[in-house]
C-alpha positions in Angstrom: -9.8 115.1 -46.5 -8.4 116.2 -49.8 -5.2 114.8 -51.2 -3.3 115.5 -54.4 -1.2 112.4 -54.4 -3.7 110.2 -56.3 -3.0 111.5 -59.8 -3.3 108.8 -62.5 0.1 107.2 -63.1 1.6 107.2 -66.6 3.0 103.8 -67.7 6.3 104.4 -69.6 7.9 102.0 -72.1 9.8 99.3 -70.3 8.0 99.9 -67.0 6.7 96.6 -65.5 2.9 96.3 -65.9 0.2 94.0 -67.0 0.5 90.3 -66.2 3.8 90.5 -64.4 2.6 93.2 -62.0 -0.7 91.3 -61.3 1.3 88.1 -60.7 3.5 89.8 -58.1 0.5 91.3 -56.4 -1.2 87.9 -56.2 2.0 86.5 -54.7 2.1 89.2 -52.1 -1.6 88.5 -51.2 -0.9 84.8 -50.9 2.1 85.3 -48.8 0.3 87.5 -46.3 -2.6 85.0 -46.3 -0.2 82.3 -45.3 1.3 84.6 -42.6 -2.2 85.2 -41.3 -2.9 81.5 -41.0 0.5 81.0 -39.2 -0.4 83.8 -36.7 -3.9 82.2 -36.4 -2.3 79.0 -35.4 -0.3 80.8 -32.7 -3.6 82.3 -31.4 -5.4 79.0 -31.4 -6.1 79.0 -27.6 -7.9 82.3 -28.0 -9.8 81.6 -31.2 -13.1 83.5 -31.6 -14.8 84.5 -34.9 -14.0 88.2 -34.2 -10.3 87.5 -33.6 -10.1 85.2 -36.7 -11.5 88.0 -38.9 -9.0 90.5 -37.4 -6.0 88.2 -37.9 -6.9 87.5 -41.5 -7.5 91.1 -42.4 -4.9 92.9 -40.3 -1.8 92.0 -42.4 -3.4 93.1 -45.7 -4.7 96.3 -44.1 -1.3 97.1 -42.6 0.5 96.6 -45.9 -1.9 97.8 -48.6 -4.0 100.4 -46.9 -2.3 102.0 -43.8 0.9 103.3 -45.4 -0.9 105.1 -48.3 -3.5 106.4 -45.8 -0.9 107.9 -43.6 0.9 109.6 -46.5 -2.5 111.1 -47.6 -3.2 112.1 -44.0 0.1 114.1 -43.8 -0.6 115.7 -47.2 -4.2 116.6 -46.1 -3.0 118.0 -42.8 -0.4 120.2 -44.6 -3.2 121.4 -46.9 -5.5 122.3 -44.0 -2.6 124.3 -42.3 -1.8 126.1 -45.6 -5.3 127.1 -46.4 -6.6 127.7 -42.8 -8.8 130.8 -42.7 -10.3 133.0 -40.0 -13.9 131.7 -40.6 -12.6 128.1 -40.2 -11.3 129.2 -36.9 -14.8 130.5 -36.0 -16.3 127.2 -37.0 -13.8 125.5 -34.7 -14.8 127.8 -31.9 -18.4 126.9 -32.5 -17.6 123.2 -32.0 -15.5 124.0 -28.9 -18.3 126.0 -27.4 -20.5 122.9 -27.6 -18.1 120.4 -26.1 -19.2 118.8 -22.8 -16.6 117.9 -20.2 -19.0 117.0 -17.4 -22.6 115.7 -17.3 -25.0 117.9 -15.4 -28.3 116.6 -14.1 -31.5 118.5 -13.6 -30.8 119.1 -9.9 -27.3 120.4 -10.6 -28.7 123.1 -13.0 -31.2 124.1 -10.3 -28.5 124.5 -7.7 -26.0 126.2 -9.9 -27.2 127.4 -13.2 -23.7 128.4 -14.4 -20.6 126.5 -13.3 -17.0 126.7 -14.4 -17.4 124.7 -17.6 -20.6 126.6 -18.4 -18.6 129.9 -18.1 -16.0 128.4 -20.5 -18.6 127.6 -23.1 -20.3 131.0 -22.7 -16.9 132.7 -23.0 -16.1 130.9 -26.2 -19.5 131.7 -27.7 -19.1 135.3 -26.6 -15.8 135.5 -28.4 -17.4 134.3 -31.6 -20.2 136.9 -31.2 -17.6 139.7 -30.7 -15.7 138.7 -33.8 -18.9 138.6 -35.9 -20.1 142.0 -34.6 -16.7 143.5 -35.1 -16.5 142.3 -38.7 -20.1 143.6 -39.3 -19.5 147.0 -37.9 -16.2 147.4 -39.7 -18.0 146.5 -43.0 -15.6 143.7 -43.7 -18.2 140.9 -43.7 -21.9 141.6 -44.4 -23.3 138.5 -42.9 -26.5 140.0 -41.4 -28.2 140.6 -44.7 -28.1 136.8 -45.4 -29.3 135.5 -42.0 -33.0 135.3 -42.9 -32.7 134.1 -46.5 -32.8 130.7 -48.1 -32.5 127.5 -46.1 -30.5 129.2 -43.3 -33.3 131.7 -43.1 -35.8 129.0 -42.2 -33.8 127.9 -39.3 -33.2 131.5 -38.3 -36.9 132.0 -38.1 -37.1 128.9 -35.8 -34.3 130.3 -33.6 -36.1 133.7 -33.6 -39.4 132.0 -32.5 -37.5 130.3 -29.7 -36.1 133.7 -28.7 -39.6 135.2 -28.6 -40.8 132.3 -26.5 -38.5 133.6 -23.7 -41.5 135.7 -22.6 -43.6 132.6 -21.7 -40.8 130.0 -21.2 -40.7 127.9 -18.0 -37.0 128.7 -17.9 -36.6 132.2 -19.5 -32.9 132.6 -19.0 -32.2 129.2 -20.4 -34.4 129.8 -23.5 -32.8 133.2 -24.1 -29.3 132.0 -24.0 -29.9 128.8 -26.0 -31.8 130.8 -28.7 -29.0 133.3 -29.0 -26.5 130.5 -29.2 -28.4 128.9 -32.1 -28.7 132.2 -33.9 -24.9 132.6 -33.4 -24.3 129.3 -35.1 -26.4 130.3 -38.1 -24.6 133.7 -38.2 -21.3 131.9 -38.5 -22.7 130.0 -41.5 -23.7 133.3 -43.1 -20.3 134.6 -42.5 -18.7 131.7 -44.3 -21.0 132.1 -47.3 -20.4 135.9 -47.4 -16.6 135.3 -47.4 -15.8 132.3 -49.7 -14.6 133.4 -53.2 -14.9 130.1 -55.1 -16.4 126.6 -55.0 -13.0 125.1 -54.2 -12.6 127.4 -51.1 -16.1 126.3 -49.9 -15.2 122.7 -50.4 -12.1 123.2 -48.2 -14.5 124.5 -45.5 -16.6 121.4 -45.8 -13.6 119.1 -45.6 -12.4 121.0 -42.6 -15.8 120.5 -40.9 -15.7 116.7 -41.6 -12.1 116.6 -40.4 -13.2 118.0 -37.1 -15.8 115.2 -36.8 -13.1 112.7 -37.5 -11.0 114.2 -34.7 -14.0 113.8 -32.4 -14.1 110.1 -33.2 -10.3 109.9 -32.5 -10.9 111.3 -29.0 -13.3 108.5 -28.3 -10.7 105.8 -29.0 -8.1 107.8 -27.1 -10.5 107.7 -24.2 -11.0 104.0 -24.7 -7.2 103.5 -24.3 -6.8 105.8 -21.3 -10.1 105.2 -19.5 -11.6 102.0 -20.9 -13.9 101.6 -17.9 -15.8 104.7 -18.8 -15.3 104.8 -22.6 -16.3 101.2 -23.1 -19.5 101.2 -21.2 -20.1 97.7 -19.8 -22.6 98.1 -17.1 -24.7 95.4 -18.6 -24.2 93.0 -21.4 -24.2 94.9 -24.8 -24.8 92.0 -27.1 -21.9 89.9 -28.5 -19.4 92.8 -28.1 -20.2 93.3 -24.4 -19.3 97.0 -24.5 -20.5 100.2 -26.1 -18.2 103.0 -27.1 -18.7 106.5 -25.6 -16.6 109.6 -25.7 -15.0 110.5 -22.3 -13.1 113.8 -22.9 -15.0 115.4 -24.3 -18.2 113.5 -23.4 -20.0 112.1 -26.4 -22.9 109.7 -26.1 -22.8 106.4 -28.0 -25.6 107.7 -30.2 -23.5 110.7 -31.2 -20.5 108.6 -31.9 -22.6 106.4 -34.1 -24.0 109.3 -36.1 -20.5 110.8 -36.7 -19.2 107.4 -37.7 -22.0 106.9 -40.2 -21.5 110.4 -41.7 -17.8 109.8 -42.2 -18.4 106.3 -43.6 -20.8 107.5 -46.3 -18.4 110.4 -47.1 -15.5 108.0 -47.6 -17.6 105.5 -49.6 -18.8 108.3 -51.9 -15.3 109.5 -52.6 -14.2 105.9 -53.3 -17.2 105.2 -55.6 -17.6 108.6 -57.3 -14.5 110.6 -58.1 -15.0 112.1 -61.6 -12.1 114.4 -61.2 -9.7 111.7 -59.9 -8.7 113.9 -57.0 -8.9 111.6 -53.9 -6.5 109.1 -52.5 -8.2 105.8 -52.4 -6.0 104.3 -49.7 -6.9 107.2 -47.3 -10.6 106.9 -47.9 -10.5 103.1 -47.6 -8.8 103.6 -44.2 -11.4 106.2 -43.2 -14.2 103.9 -44.3 -12.9 101.0 -42.2 -12.2 103.2 -39.2 -15.7 104.7 -39.4 -17.4 101.3 -39.8 -15.4 99.9 -36.9 -16.3 102.8 -34.7 -20.0 102.6 -35.7 -20.1 98.9 -34.8 -18.6 99.5 -31.3 -21.0 102.4 -30.8 -23.9 99.9 -31.4 -26.1 102.8 -32.6 -28.9 100.9 -34.4 -30.6 104.0 -36.0 -27.2 105.2 -37.4 -26.6 101.7 -38.9 -30.0 101.7 -40.5 -29.5 105.3 -41.8 -26.2 104.4 -43.3 -27.8 101.5 -45.1 -30.4 103.8 -46.6 -27.7 106.4 -47.5 -25.7 103.7 -49.4 -28.9 102.9 -51.4 -29.4 106.6 -52.2 -25.7 107.0 -53.2 -26.0 104.1 -55.7 -29.1 105.8 -57.2 -27.5 109.2 -57.3 -24.3 107.9 -59.0 -26.4 105.8 -61.4 -25.3 102.5 -60.1 -28.7 101.0 -59.8 -27.7 97.7 -61.4 -24.7 97.4 -59.1 -26.9 98.1 -56.2 -29.4 95.4 -57.3 -26.5 92.9 -57.7 -25.1 93.7 -54.3 -28.6 93.4 -52.8 -29.3 90.1 -54.4 -25.8 88.8 -53.5 -26.2 90.0 -49.9 -29.6 88.4 -49.7 -28.3 85.0 -50.7 -25.3 85.4 -48.4 -27.4 86.3 -45.4 -29.8 83.4 -46.2 -26.9 81.0 -46.2 -25.4 82.4 -43.0 -28.8 82.3 -41.2 -29.6 78.8 -42.3 -26.3 77.0 -42.1 -24.4 78.9 -39.4 -25.0 80.6 -36.0 -24.6 84.0 -37.6 -28.3 84.7 -37.4 -28.3 84.5 -33.6 -25.1 86.6 -33.4 -26.8 89.4 -35.5 -29.9 89.2 -33.5 -27.9 89.6 -30.2 -26.2 92.6 -31.7 -29.5 94.2 -32.7 -31.0 93.6 -29.3 -27.9 95.1 -27.6 -28.7 93.3 -24.3 -32.3 94.5 -24.3 -35.5 92.5 -24.4 -37.5 92.5 -27.6 -40.2 94.7 -26.0 -37.6 97.3 -25.2 -36.4 97.4 -28.8 -40.0 97.8 -30.0 -40.4 100.8 -27.6 -37.2 102.3 -29.2 -35.3 101.9 -25.9 -37.8 104.0 -24.0 -38.2 106.7 -26.5 -41.9 105.9 -27.1 -42.6 106.7 -23.5 -40.9 110.0 -23.7 -42.8 111.0 -26.9 -46.2 109.9 -25.5 -45.7 112.1 -22.4 -44.3 115.0 -24.5 -47.4 114.8 -26.8 -49.6 115.0 -23.7 -47.8 118.2 -22.6 -48.0 119.6 -26.1 -51.7 119.4 -26.0 -51.7 121.7 -23.0 -49.9 124.4 -25.1 -50.2 123.5 -28.8 -49.5 126.9 -30.2 -46.8 128.2 -27.9 -45.1 125.3 -26.2 -43.2 125.7 -22.9 -40.3 127.8 -24.3 -37.5 127.2 -26.8 -35.0 124.5 -25.7 -36.8 124.3 -22.3 -39.9 122.2 -22.8 -38.3 118.8 -23.1 -35.4 119.5 -20.8 -37.4 121.0 -17.9 -40.9 119.8 -18.3 -41.0 116.3 -19.9 -37.8 114.6 -18.7 -37.9 115.5 -14.9 -41.6 114.3 -14.8 -40.4 110.9 -16.1 -37.5 110.8 -13.6 -34.8 111.3 -16.2 -32.5 114.0 -14.8 -29.3 113.4 -16.8 -30.7 113.2 -20.3 -30.4 116.5 -22.2 -33.4 116.0 -24.6 -36.3 113.7 -25.5 -34.3 111.9 -28.2 -36.1 113.5 -31.2 -35.6 116.9 -32.8 -39.2 116.9 -34.0 -40.8 116.0 -30.6 -38.4 118.3 -28.8 -39.3 121.3 -30.9 -43.0 120.3 -30.6 -43.1 120.6 -26.9 -40.7 123.7 -26.9 -42.5 126.0 -29.3 -45.7 124.2 -30.3 -46.7 123.0 -33.8 -44.5 125.7 -35.4 -41.2 124.0 -34.3 -41.4 120.7 -36.2 -43.1 122.5 -39.1 -40.1 124.8 -39.6 -37.6 122.0 -39.2 -39.4 119.8 -41.8 -39.6 122.8 -44.2 -35.9 123.4 -43.8 -35.1 119.7 -44.4 -37.2 119.7 -47.6 -35.5 122.8 -48.8 -32.1 121.3 -48.2 -33.1 118.1 -50.1 -34.5 120.2 -53.0 -31.5 122.5 -53.5 -28.9 119.8 -53.2 -30.8 117.3 -55.4 -31.2 120.1 -58.0 -27.5 120.9 -57.8 -26.4 117.2 -58.1 -27.3 117.1 -61.8 -27.4 120.8 -62.8 -25.5 121.7 -66.0 -24.7 125.1 -64.4 -22.4 123.4 -61.9 -19.0 121.7 -62.6 -18.2 118.1 -61.7 -16.7 119.0 -58.4 -19.8 120.9 -57.3 -22.1 118.1 -58.4 -20.0 115.6 -56.5 -20.2 117.8 -53.4 -24.0 117.9 -53.7 -24.2 114.1 -54.1 -22.1 113.3 -51.0 -24.0 116.0 -49.0 -27.3 114.4 -50.0 -26.0 111.0 -48.8 -25.0 112.5 -45.5 -28.3 114.4 -45.3 -30.1 111.0 -45.5 -28.4 110.0 -42.3 -29.2 113.3 -40.5 -32.8 113.1 -41.7 -33.3 109.6 -40.3 -31.5 110.3 -37.1 -33.4 113.5 -36.3 -36.5 111.4 -35.7 -34.8 109.6 -32.8 -32.2 112.2 -31.6 -31.8 115.9 -31.0 -29.2 116.3 -33.7 -30.9 119.4 -35.2 -32.0 121.2 -32.1 -28.9 120.7 -30.0 -25.8 122.9 -29.8 -23.9 122.6 -31.9 -25.8 120.5 -34.4 -22.5 120.3 -36.2 -23.3 117.8 -39.0 -26.7 119.3 -39.7 -25.4 122.9 -39.7 -22.6 122.0 -42.1 -25.1 120.5 -44.5 -27.4 123.5 -44.1 -24.5 125.7 -45.2 -23.9 123.5 -48.2 -27.6 123.6 -49.2 -27.5 127.4 -49.0 -24.3 127.5 -51.0 -26.0 125.4 -53.7 -29.0 127.6 -53.7 -27.0 130.7 -54.2 -24.8 129.0 -56.8 -27.8 128.1 -58.9 -29.4 131.5 -58.5 -26.5 134.0 -58.5 -23.7 132.1 -60.2 -20.2 131.6 -58.8 -19.2 133.3 -55.5 -18.5 135.8 -54.2 -22.0 137.1 -54.1 -22.8 140.8 -53.9 
């Protein structure tokens, strides 16, 4: 979230600075450290490593991070309200049309294809479609001409292929609606790109999209407070934490919570590490980073944690901090070695990684390998056509394996393979490669200003998370694939910026 309160301060003659200021800051830190140990003594009967860490960190966080973060939050919220646009409202409606307020199993869909909440989602999507058609017919927004161009065009071809597969789908009505729904999402992106008039306006759209992801994470913690029995899943022992965070209203799987957390964590870290224009409030992004990391830990999403680690390495490379990365890696290696050898930290980490599962279950990717093996067997029956867009995995693979409540086979690539044959994963891979290519080219192009280069760098870091996660989740083929589609829009923006110059584009 943008903030204008972090301008460099000017030090005037006579203003306290230097050694005196540092000494006072050191005194404050020592005072709060002593306060932490006093509180720690009071909590002695409940002492655990987790609580010790919280007690030591909490006073420093409350004094040095939280006040500045809240000020930045208010400024950012005011900025969003001031610059709110109609196409941001459309993007919000796209998110709302994908919210889940009840979990439907396979039998439920068979008995009642469209229930009340499904009517709500269809109605919201229909409203978005009417707005797009209205603006197109009135010649106020020429979005249709861009739908099959660039990176968005690749995914539009994928959606069109899914639409054509309605003719042979095992669930024609489902395939038709889901294909139109995905085309609608892509059309909204084209509308955004056909409307923005500057790079700054497009970045506000990106910030708005990430803000919506942040609000989704806030709902998970609100659910944990109101309904901890459902939000903090504890049906079995989930490692040392004992619980796993899910979204309740709206329903968000722990894997989705983990992915959103990793996305916001790398975004915050990028703006803390790389801010050439000195635009961002460090207190706010420090708060966002800590909030996202905490949420990621409680979601216990292993793939998202691994993807975040790779994204941090990529970020260090893109910002030319290779030596810093090497120093951190070496220091971390020594630290981990010490903890593993001389403490019980190693067993704690291993318990967290296992997440209450046996080693064999982890090796099988929590049952995903079984899904994928059966999906590949079904793919061999229809290698060129599949079983219908958005229908093969949902209605052919999962029911045969006895999984009626899971919406996909936990892989965008495998899902598309069984849906529309070999063409599905091929188009998705081409789209990802094009996104990597255009944003990497934009990250160091002399044609772009510092803000645009920074936007490309942070988008690349987020894309690393999405690329890793798409192997083990349906984060590209689901509706709405919110993070992926936001990055797809950014990649197309960078392509047009490099080819046509500054927006608006004729």
